[in-house]
All heavy atoms as a GROMACS GRO file, in nm:
protein
  458
    1MET      N    1   1.313  -5.336  -7.010
    1MET     CA    2   1.348  -5.428  -6.897
    1MET      C    3   1.417  -5.344  -6.797
    1MET      O    4   1.506  -5.258  -6.825
    1MET     CB    5   1.446  -5.532  -6.960
    1MET     CG    6   1.506  -5.630  -6.859
    1MET     SD    7   1.631  -5.741  -6.931
    1MET     CE    8   1.564  -5.801  -7.084
    2THR      N    9   1.378  -5.356  -6.671
    2THR     CA   10   1.435  -5.282  -6.565
    2THR      C   11   1.574  -5.328  -6.524
    2THR      O   12   1.594  -5.458  -6.518
    2THR     CB   13   1.341  -5.293  -6.443
    2THR    OG1   14   1.209  -5.250  -6.477
    2THR    CG2   15   1.385  -5.209  -6.323
    3LEU      N   16   1.668  -5.237  -6.478
    3LEU     CA   17   1.797  -5.278  -6.436
    3LEU      C   18   1.799  -5.254  -6.287
    3LEU      O   19   1.752  -5.145  -6.234
    3LEU     CB   20   1.897  -5.180  -6.500
    3LEU     CG   21   2.045  -5.200  -6.451
    3LEU    CD1   22   2.094  -5.341  -6.474
    3LEU    CD2   23   2.135  -5.096  -6.517
    4VAL      N   24   1.834  -5.363  -6.213
    4VAL     CA   25   1.844  -5.354  -6.065
    4VAL      C   26   2.000  -5.377  -6.043
    4VAL      O   27   2.050  -5.484  -6.075
    4VAL     CB   28   1.763  -5.464  -6.003
    4VAL    CG1   29   1.774  -5.467  -5.851
    4VAL    CG2   30   1.610  -5.455  -6.037
    5VAL      N   31   2.054  -5.288  -5.965
    5VAL     CA   32   2.195  -5.293  -5.932
    5VAL      C   33   2.210  -5.310  -5.774
    5VAL      O   34   2.163  -5.228  -5.712
    5VAL     CB   35   2.274  -5.169  -5.985
    5VAL    CG1   36   2.426  -5.177  -5.954
    5VAL    CG2   37   2.255  -5.143  -6.133
    6THR      N   38   2.285  -5.410  -5.744
    6THR     CA   39   2.326  -5.422  -5.600
    6THR      C   40   2.470  -5.368  -5.589
    6THR      O   41   2.560  -5.414  -5.668
    6THR     CB   42   2.323  -5.573  -5.561
    6THR    OG1   43   2.192  -5.627  -5.580
    6THR    CG2   44   2.360  -5.589  -5.409
    7THR      N   45   2.490  -5.265  -5.496
    7THR     CA   46   2.621  -5.211  -5.484
    7THR      C   47   2.694  -5.256  -5.363
    7THR      O   48   2.635  -5.337  -5.285
    7THR     CB   49   2.604  -5.055  -5.474
    7THR    OG1   50   2.545  -5.027  -5.341
    7THR    CG2   51   2.520  -4.993  -5.579
    8ASP      N   52   2.814  -5.210  -5.350
    8ASP     CA   53   2.899  -5.244  -5.232
    8ASP      C   54   2.884  -5.134  -5.126
    8ASP      O   55   2.968  -5.132  -5.033
    8ASP     CB   56   3.040  -5.264  -5.274
    8ASP     CG   57   3.104  -5.142  -5.331
    8ASP    OD1   58   3.030  -5.041  -5.354
    8ASP    OD2   59   3.223  -5.138  -5.353
    9GLN      N   60   2.780  -5.055  -5.127
    9GLN     CA   61   2.762  -4.944  -5.044
    9GLN      C   62   2.644  -4.968  -4.943
    9GLN      O   63   2.536  -5.016  -4.991
    9GLN     CB   64   2.742  -4.814  -5.107
    9GLN     CG   65   2.856  -4.773  -5.208
    9GLN     CD   66   2.819  -4.654  -5.286
    9GLN    OE1   67   2.785  -4.666  -5.398
    9GLN    NE2   68   2.836  -4.544  -5.224
   10PRO      N   69   2.664  -4.936  -4.814
   10PRO     CA   70   2.553  -4.946  -4.726
   10PRO      C   71   2.434  -4.853  -4.758
   10PRO      O   72   2.466  -4.739  -4.811
   10PRO     CB   73   2.611  -4.921  -4.586
   10PRO     CG   74   2.733  -4.848  -4.610
   10PRO     CD   75   2.779  -4.886  -4.752
   11HIS      N   76   2.317  -4.882  -4.738
   11HIS     CA   77   2.202  -4.800  -4.762
   11HIS      C   78   2.195  -4.687  -4.650
   11HIS      O   79   2.225  -4.717  -4.533
   11HIS     CB   80   2.073  -4.881  -4.754
   11HIS     CG   81   1.953  -4.806  -4.814
   11HIS    ND1   82   1.875  -4.725  -4.733
   11HIS    CD2   83   1.899  -4.804  -4.936
   11HIS    CE1   84   1.779  -4.680  -4.803
   11HIS    NE2   85   1.788  -4.715  -4.925
   12PRO      N   86   2.155  -4.565  -4.686
   12PRO     CA   87   2.154  -4.457  -4.585
   12PRO      C   88   2.064  -4.492  -4.469
   12PRO      O   89   2.095  -4.435  -4.358
   12PRO     CB   90   2.095  -4.336  -4.668
   12PRO     CG   91   2.128  -4.368  -4.807
   12PRO     CD   92   2.125  -4.523  -4.821
   13SER      N   93   1.964  -4.582  -4.477
   13SER     CA   94   1.879  -4.610  -4.367
   13SER      C   95   1.921  -4.733  -4.290
   13SER      O   96   1.847  -4.792  -4.212
   13SER     CB   97   1.733  -4.623  -4.413
   13SER     OG   98   1.724  -4.737  -4.494
   14ASN      N   99   2.050  -4.776  -4.312
   14ASN     CA  100   2.089  -4.897  -4.240
   14ASN      C  101   2.092  -4.873  -4.086
   14ASN      O  102   2.117  -4.774  -4.038
   14ASN     CB  103   2.230  -4.947  -4.288
   14ASN     CG  104   2.338  -4.857  -4.234
   14ASN    OD1  105   2.390  -4.875  -4.125
   14ASN    ND2  106   2.388  -4.764  -4.326
   15TRP      N  107   2.055  -4.978  -4.020
   15TRP     CA  108   2.036  -4.970  -3.867
   15TRP      C  109   2.158  -5.001  -3.797
   15TRP      O  110   2.157  -4.985  -3.675
   15TRP     CB  111   1.926  -5.051  -3.824
   15TRP     CG  112   1.938  -5.195  -3.859
   15TRP    CD1  113   1.897  -5.258  -3.976
   15TRP    CD2  114   2.001  -5.301  -3.783
   15TRP    NE1  115   1.931  -5.395  -3.976
   15TRP    CE2  116   1.998  -5.424  -3.853
   15TRP    CE3  117   2.057  -5.303  -3.655
   15TRP    CZ2  118   2.043  -5.535  -3.808
   15TRP    CZ3  119   2.112  -5.423  -3.609
   15TRP    CH2  120   2.095  -5.538  -3.684
   16VAL      N  121   2.266  -5.039  -3.860
   16VAL     CA  122   2.385  -5.070  -3.785
   16VAL      C  123   2.484  -4.958  -3.770
   16VAL      O  124   2.589  -4.965  -3.710
   16VAL     CB  125   2.464  -5.197  -3.846
   16VAL    CG1  126   2.379  -5.323  -3.829
   16VAL    CG2  127   2.496  -5.179  -3.994
   17GLY      N  128   2.440  -4.845  -3.830
   17GLY     CA  129   2.524  -4.724  -3.813
   17GLY      C  130   2.642  -4.710  -3.910
   17GLY      O  131   2.726  -4.621  -3.887
   18ARG      N  132   2.645  -4.784  -4.015
   18ARG     CA  133   2.752  -4.768  -4.110
   18ARG      C  134   2.722  -4.646  -4.191
   18ARG      O  135   2.616  -4.618  -4.234
   18ARG     CB  136   2.759  -4.887  -4.205
   18ARG     CG  137   2.807  -5.021  -4.134
   18ARG     CD  138   2.861  -5.118  -4.225
   18ARG     NE  139   2.958  -5.077  -4.325
   18ARG     CZ  140   2.994  -5.146  -4.427
   18ARG    NH1  141   2.937  -5.256  -4.452
   18ARG    NH2  142   3.089  -5.101  -4.512
   19GLU      N  143   2.829  -4.574  -4.210
   19GLU     CA  144   2.812  -4.443  -4.280
   19GLU      C  145   2.791  -4.471  -4.431
   19GLU      O  146   2.856  -4.564  -4.489
   19GLU     CB  147   2.938  -4.356  -4.273
   19GLU     CG  148   2.921  -4.217  -4.332
   19GLU     CD  149   3.036  -4.132  -4.290
   19GLU    OE1  150   3.103  -4.147  -4.188
   19GLU    OE2  151   3.064  -4.041  -4.371
   20ALA      N  152   2.697  -4.404  -4.494
   20ALA     CA  153   2.658  -4.424  -4.631
   20ALA      C  154   2.709  -4.309  -4.709
   20ALA      O  155   2.714  -4.199  -4.670
   20ALA     CB  156   2.508  -4.445  -4.644
   21GLU      N  157   2.749  -4.340  -4.835
   21GLU     CA  158   2.785  -4.236  -4.930
   21GLU      C  159   2.690  -4.241  -5.046
   21GLU      O  160   2.638  -4.352  -5.084
   21GLU     CB  161   2.925  -4.256  -4.984
   21GLU     CG  162   3.041  -4.249  -4.880
   21GLU     CD  163   3.177  -4.279  -4.933
   21GLU    OE1  164   3.189  -4.280  -5.050
   21GLU    OE2  165   3.259  -4.302  -4.851
   22PRO      N  166   2.659  -4.124  -5.106
   22PRO     CA  167   2.566  -4.129  -5.220
   22PRO      C  168   2.611  -4.202  -5.340
   22PRO      O  169   2.732  -4.210  -5.362
   22PRO     CB  170   2.543  -3.982  -5.248
   22PRO     CG  171   2.666  -3.916  -5.199
   22PRO     CD  172   2.720  -3.998  -5.078
   23VAL      N  173   2.517  -4.258  -5.418
   23VAL     CA  174   2.557  -4.317  -5.547
   23VAL      C  175   2.560  -4.197  -5.646
   23VAL      O  176   2.470  -4.133  -5.661
   23VAL     CB  177   2.447  -4.420  -5.590
   23VAL    CG1  178   2.478  -4.472  -5.728
   23VAL    CG2  179   2.438  -4.533  -5.490
   24LEU      N  180   2.681  -4.182  -5.702
   24LEU     CA  181   2.701  -4.067  -5.794
   24LEU      C  182   2.658  -4.100  -5.936
   24LEU      O  183   2.652  -4.220  -5.970
   24LEU     CB  184   2.848  -4.022  -5.788
   24LEU     CG  185   2.904  -3.991  -5.650
   24LEU    CD1  186   3.049  -3.959  -5.660
   24LEU    CD2  187   2.831  -3.867  -5.601
   25PRO      N  188   2.635  -4.000  -6.008
   25PRO     CA  189   2.594  -4.020  -6.158
   25PRO      C  190   2.700  -4.103  -6.229
   25PRO      O  191   2.671  -4.187  -6.308
   25PRO     CB  192   2.584  -3.881  -6.207
   25PRO     CG  193   2.541  -3.794  -6.095
   25PRO     CD  194   2.621  -3.852  -5.977
   26SER      N  195   2.832  -4.084  -6.196
   26SER     CA  196   2.936  -4.161  -6.260
   26SER      C  197   2.928  -4.309  -6.231
   26SER      O  198   2.952  -4.383  -6.316
   26SER     CB  199   3.073  -4.105  -6.223
   26SER     OG  200   3.088  -4.113  -6.088
   27GLY      N  201   2.876  -4.336  -6.106
   27GLY     CA  202   2.859  -4.480  -6.072
   27GLY      C  203   2.741  -4.543  -6.140
   27GLY      O  204   2.746  -4.659  -6.181
   28VAL      N  205   2.636  -4.465  -6.160
   28VAL     CA  206   2.518  -4.512  -6.234
   28VAL      C  207   2.561  -4.533  -6.375
   28VAL      O  208   2.527  -4.638  -6.434
   28VAL     CB  209   2.404  -4.406  -6.228
   28VAL    CG1  210   2.292  -4.441  -6.316
   28VAL    CG2  211   2.359  -4.390  -6.081
   29ALA      N  212   2.635  -4.442  -6.437
   29ALA     CA  213   2.680  -4.457  -6.583
   29ALA      C  214   2.761  -4.583  -6.600
   29ALA      O  215   2.744  -4.653  -6.697
   29ALA     CB  216   2.745  -4.331  -6.624
   30ALA      N  217   2.850  -4.603  -6.504
   30ALA     CA  218   2.941  -4.724  -6.509
   30ALA      C  219   2.857  -4.851  -6.496
   30ALA      O  220   2.879  -4.950  -6.572
   30ALA     CB  221   3.048  -4.714  -6.399
   31ALA      N  222   2.754  -4.850  -6.417
   31ALA     CA  223   2.664  -4.971  -6.399
   31ALA      C  224   2.590  -4.996  -6.523
   31ALA      O  225   2.577  -5.112  -6.568
   31ALA     CB  226   2.576  -4.955  -6.276
   32VAL      N  227   2.546  -4.892  -6.587
   32VAL     CA  228   2.460  -4.906  -6.711
   32VAL      C  229   2.554  -4.958  -6.817
   32VAL      O  230   2.518  -5.055  -6.888
   32VAL     CB  231   2.396  -4.770  -6.752
   32VAL    CG1  232   2.345  -4.772  -6.897
   32VAL    CG2  233   2.294  -4.733  -6.658
   33ARG      N  234   2.677  -4.909  -6.833
   33ARG     CA  235   2.770  -4.957  -6.938
   33ARG      C  236   2.794  -5.108  -6.914
   33ARG      O  237   2.793  -5.178  -7.008
   33ARG     CB  238   2.900  -4.870  -6.935
   33ARG     CG  239   2.882  -4.733  -7.003
   33ARG     CD  240   3.014  -4.668  -7.023
   33ARG     NE  241   3.091  -4.647  -6.901
   33ARG     CZ  242   3.080  -4.539  -6.826
   33ARG    NH1  243   3.002  -4.439  -6.856
   33ARG    NH2  244   3.147  -4.534  -6.711
   34LEU      N  245   2.823  -5.139  -6.785
   34LEU     CA  246   2.856  -5.284  -6.755
   34LEU      C  247   2.735  -5.374  -6.787
   34LEU      O  248   2.754  -5.480  -6.842
   34LEU     CB  249   2.894  -5.299  -6.611
   34LEU     CG  250   2.930  -5.439  -6.558
   34LEU    CD1  251   3.044  -5.492  -6.644
   34LEU    CD2  252   2.965  -5.434  -6.412
   35ALA      N  253   2.618  -5.330  -6.748
   35ALA     CA  254   2.496  -5.410  -6.776
   35ALA      C  255   2.480  -5.426  -6.927
   35ALA      O  256   2.442  -5.537  -6.969
   35ALA     CB  257   2.377  -5.340  -6.708
   36LEU      N  258   2.501  -5.324  -7.002
   36LEU     CA  259   2.482  -5.331  -7.145
   36LEU      C  260   2.583  -5.439  -7.198
   36LEU      O  261   2.551  -5.513  -7.285
   36LEU     CB  262   2.504  -5.205  -7.214
   36LEU     CG  263   2.389  -5.100  -7.192
   36LEU    CD1  264   2.429  -4.961  -7.239
   36LEU    CD2  265   2.258  -5.144  -7.275
   37ARG      N  266   2.707  -5.438  -7.148
   37ARG     CA  267   2.812  -5.532  -7.194
   37ARG      C  268   2.774  -5.675  -7.160
   37ARG      O  269   2.806  -5.765  -7.219
   37ARG     CB  270   2.952  -5.496  -7.140
   37ARG     CG  271   3.018  -5.389  -7.206
   37ARG     CD  272   3.163  -5.373  -7.170
   37ARG     NE  273   3.190  -5.371  -7.027
   37ARG     CZ  274   3.199  -5.260  -6.959
   37ARG    NH1  275   3.188  -5.138  -7.016
   37ARG    NH2  276   3.223  -5.263  -6.828
   38GLU      N  277   2.693  -5.686  -7.041
   38GLU     CA  278   2.658  -5.821  -6.993
   38GLU      C  279   2.524  -5.871  -7.048
   38GLU      O  280   2.478  -5.971  -7.001
   38GLU     CB  281   2.661  -5.823  -6.836
   38GLU     CG  282   2.806  -5.809  -6.788
   38GLU     CD  283   2.814  -5.844  -6.642
   38GLU    OE1  284   2.722  -5.886  -6.579
   38GLU    OE2  285   2.925  -5.816  -6.584
   39GLY      N  286   2.464  -5.793  -7.136
   39GLY     CA  287   2.350  -5.840  -7.203
   39GLY      C  288   2.216  -5.780  -7.167
   39GLY      O  289   2.116  -5.819  -7.216
   40TRP      N  290   2.223  -5.670  -7.088
   40TRP     CA  291   2.093  -5.600  -7.058
   40TRP      C  292   2.051  -5.526  -7.187
   40TRP      O  293   2.128  -5.458  -7.249
   40TRP     CB  294   2.118  -5.495  -6.939
   40TRP     CG  295   2.007  -5.411  -6.917
   40TRP    CD1  296   1.877  -5.459  -6.884
   40TRP    CD2  297   2.006  -5.270  -6.902
   40TRP    NE1  298   1.800  -5.352  -6.854
   40TRP    CE2  299   1.870  -5.229  -6.868
   40TRP    CE3  300   2.100  -5.171  -6.917
   40TRP    CZ2  301   1.832  -5.102  -6.844
   40TRP    CZ3  302   2.066  -5.037  -6.896
   40TRP    CH2  303   1.936  -5.006  -6.861
   41THR      N  304   1.922  -5.543  -7.221
   41THR     CA  305   1.865  -5.481  -7.330
   41THR      C  306   1.743  -5.400  -7.281
   41THR      O  307   1.639  -5.453  -7.268
   41THR     CB  308   1.819  -5.583  -7.436
   41THR    OG1  309   1.924  -5.672  -7.466
   41THR    CG2  310   1.772  -5.512  -7.562
   42PRO      N  311   1.767  -5.271  -7.254
   42PRO     CA  312   1.664  -5.180  -7.193
   42PRO      C  313   1.539  -5.172  -7.268
   42PRO      O  314   1.433  -5.146  -7.215
   42PRO     CB  315   1.734  -5.058  -7.169
   42PRO     CG  316   1.841  -5.051  -7.258
   42PRO     CD  317   1.889  -5.192  -7.281
   43THR      N  318   1.542  -5.188  -7.401
   43THR     CA  319   1.424  -5.160  -7.477
   43THR      C  320   1.340  -5.290  -7.503
   43THR      O  321   1.231  -5.287  -7.566
   43THR     CB  322   1.461  -5.105  -7.620
   43THR    OG1  323   1.554  -5.198  -7.682
   43THR    CG2  324   1.526  -4.970  -7.603
   44VAL      N  325   1.388  -5.401  -7.451
   44VAL     CA  326   1.315  -5.532  -7.469
   44VAL      C  327   1.231  -5.567  -7.344
   44VAL      O  328   1.302  -5.563  -7.231
   44VAL     CB  329   1.413  -5.639  -7.504
   44VAL    CG1  330   1.346  -5.779  -7.506
   44VAL    CG2  331   1.486  -5.614  -7.631
   45PRO      N  332   1.111  -5.587  -7.353
   45PRO     CA  333   1.032  -5.626  -7.235
   45PRO      C  334   1.088  -5.760  -7.173
   45PRO      O  335   1.135  -5.844  -7.244
   45PRO     CB  336   0.887  -5.649  -7.279
   45PRO     CG  337   0.882  -5.587  -7.413
   45PRO     CD  338   1.018  -5.591  -7.472
   46GLY      N  339   1.072  -5.768  -7.046
   46GLY     CA  340   1.116  -5.889  -6.975
   46GLY      C  341   1.134  -5.870  -6.830
   46GLY      O  342   1.115  -5.761  -6.778
   47PRO      N  343   1.177  -5.978  -6.758
   47PRO     CA  344   1.202  -5.967  -6.621
   47PRO      C  345   1.325  -5.871  -6.587
   47PRO      O  346   1.401  -5.837  -6.669
   47PRO     CB  347   1.234  -6.107  -6.573
   47PRO     CG  348   1.291  -6.173  -6.693
   47PRO     CD  349   1.214  -6.103  -6.816
   48ALA      N  350   1.328  -5.829  -6.464
   48ALA     CA  351   1.435  -5.734  -6.424
   48ALA      C  352   1.570  -5.802  -6.454
   48ALA      O  353   1.584  -5.922  -6.439
   48ALA     CB  354   1.419  -5.703  -6.275
   49PHE      N  355   1.667  -5.722  -6.491
   49PHE     CA  356   1.806  -5.766  -6.515
   49PHE      C  357   1.883  -5.724  -6.391
   49PHE      O  358   1.893  -5.605  -6.354
   49PHE     CB  359   1.867  -5.694  -6.642
   49PHE     CG  360   1.996  -5.738  -6.675
   49PHE    CD1  361   2.015  -5.842  -6.764
   49PHE    CD2  362   2.112  -5.679  -6.620
   49PHE    CE1  363   2.147  -5.887  -6.803
   49PHE    CE2  364   2.244  -5.726  -6.654
   49PHE     CZ  365   2.254  -5.829  -6.742
   50HIS      N  366   1.938  -5.823  -6.317
   50HIS     CA  367   2.007  -5.796  -6.191
   50HIS      C  368   2.163  -5.789  -6.216
   50HIS      O  369   2.213  -5.880  -6.272
   50HIS     CB  370   1.974  -5.906  -6.091
   50HIS     CG  371   1.837  -5.903  -6.048
   50HIS    ND1  372   1.792  -5.830  -5.942
   50HIS    CD2  373   1.723  -5.961  -6.098
   50HIS    CE1  374   1.657  -5.850  -5.928
   50HIS    NE2  375   1.618  -5.922  -6.024
   51LEU      N  376   2.218  -5.682  -6.177
   51LEU     CA  377   2.364  -5.666  -6.186
   51LEU      C  378   2.416  -5.658  -6.044
   51LEU      O  379   2.383  -5.560  -5.962
   51LEU     CB  380   2.400  -5.533  -6.265
   51LEU     CG  381   2.544  -5.505  -6.279
   51LEU    CD1  382   2.613  -5.609  -6.366
   51LEU    CD2  383   2.559  -5.364  -6.347
   52ASP      N  384   2.509  -5.744  -6.005
   52ASP     CA  385   2.559  -5.749  -5.876
   52ASP      C  386   2.696  -5.687  -5.873
   52ASP      O  387   2.794  -5.742  -5.930
   52ASP     CB  388   2.572  -5.901  -5.826
   52ASP     CG  389   2.606  -5.906  -5.680
   52ASP    OD1  390   2.651  -5.800  -5.622
   52ASP    OD2  391   2.600  -6.016  -5.624
   53ARG      N  392   2.710  -5.567  -5.816
   53ARG     CA  393   2.836  -5.501  -5.795
   53ARG      C  394   2.876  -5.483  -5.647
   53ARG      O  395   2.941  -5.395  -5.607
   53ARG     CB  396   2.829  -5.358  -5.857
   53ARG     CG  397   2.788  -5.366  -6.005
   53ARG     CD  398   2.815  -5.242  -6.078
   53ARG     NE  399   2.960  -5.223  -6.089
   53ARG     CZ  400   3.022  -5.101  -6.116
   53ARG    NH1  401   2.948  -4.992  -6.139
   53ARG    NH2  402   3.150  -5.096  -6.129
   54SER      N  403   2.840  -5.596  -5.574
   54SER     CA  404   2.860  -5.590  -5.425
   54SER      C  405   2.996  -5.654  -5.390
   54SER      O  406   3.018  -5.663  -5.266
   54SER     CB  407   2.748  -5.665  -5.358
   54SER     OG  408   2.742  -5.802  -5.392
   55ALA      N  409   3.083  -5.697  -5.477
   55ALA     CA  410   3.212  -5.746  -5.444
   55ALA      C  411   3.277  -5.650  -5.352
   55ALA      O  412   3.293  -5.534  -5.378
   55ALA     CB  413   3.288  -5.774  -5.569
   56GLY      N  414   3.329  -5.705  -5.244
   56GLY     CA  415   3.403  -5.619  -5.149
   56GLY      C  416   3.314  -5.563  -5.035
   56GLY      O  417   3.362  -5.507  -4.941
   57PHE      N  418   3.186  -5.581  -5.044
   57PHE     CA  419   3.090  -5.540  -4.942
   57PHE      C  420   3.116  -5.625  -4.817
   57PHE      O  421   3.116  -5.744  -4.825
   57PHE     CB  422   2.949  -5.549  -4.986
   57PHE     CG  423   2.855  -5.496  -4.884
   57PHE    CD1  424   2.836  -5.358  -4.865
   57PHE    CD2  425   2.774  -5.584  -4.810
   57PHE    CE1  426   2.752  -5.316  -4.768
   57PHE    CE2  427   2.686  -5.543  -4.717
   57PHE     CZ  428   2.673  -5.399  -4.692
   58THR      N  429   3.131  -5.553  -4.705
   58THR     CA  430   3.142  -5.635  -4.578
   58THR      C  431   3.036  -5.582  -4.484
   58THR      O  432   3.014  -5.460  -4.463
   58THR     CB  433   3.286  -5.610  -4.512
   58THR    OG1  434   3.302  -5.471  -4.494
   58THR    CG2  435   3.387  -5.677  -4.597
   59ARG      N  436   2.963  -5.676  -4.429
   59ARG     CA  437   2.853  -5.643  -4.333
   59ARG      C  438   2.914  -5.620  -4.200
   59ARG      O  439   3.016  -5.680  -4.163
   59ARG     CB  440   2.752  -5.762  -4.319
   59ARG     CG  441   2.685  -5.791  -4.441
   59ARG     CD  442   2.593  -5.906  -4.429
   59ARG     NE  443   2.534  -5.963  -4.550
   59ARG     CZ  444   2.436  -5.920  -4.609
   59ARG    NH1  445   2.364  -5.824  -4.552
   59ARG    NH2  446   2.390  -5.971  -4.719
   60SER      N  447   2.861  -5.525  -4.128
   60SER     CA  448   2.900  -5.498  -3.987
   60SER      C  449   2.839  -5.596  -3.905
   60SER      O  450   2.736  -5.653  -3.925
   60SER     CB  451   2.853  -5.358  -3.940
   60SER     OG  452   2.915  -5.256  -4.011
   61SER      N  453   2.915  -5.635  -3.798
   61SER     CA  454   2.858  -5.740  -3.706
   61SER      C  455   2.817  -5.679  -3.578
   61SER      O  456   2.831  -5.567  -3.553
   61SER     CB  457   2.960  -5.849  -3.683
   61SER     OG  458   3.086  -5.802  -3.660
   0.00000   0.00000   0.00000
C-alpha cells in the first residue's frame, strides 16, 4: 500500500514565489511512524493511504 503524505511545505516549483525547504529524512521517518500508528500497513495491497500533515499551511494570496 502506497503512502501519500501532504505536508505543510510549499513545493519547490510553486509559482507564487514562496521559498521551499527540502523534506528531510527525519521528516519522512516521522511521517512513516505516524502513518503506521494511524493504520497504514505497507505490506498489504490496497488503495493509497493518505496522511495529511498540512496543518498550519497558509497559501500565499
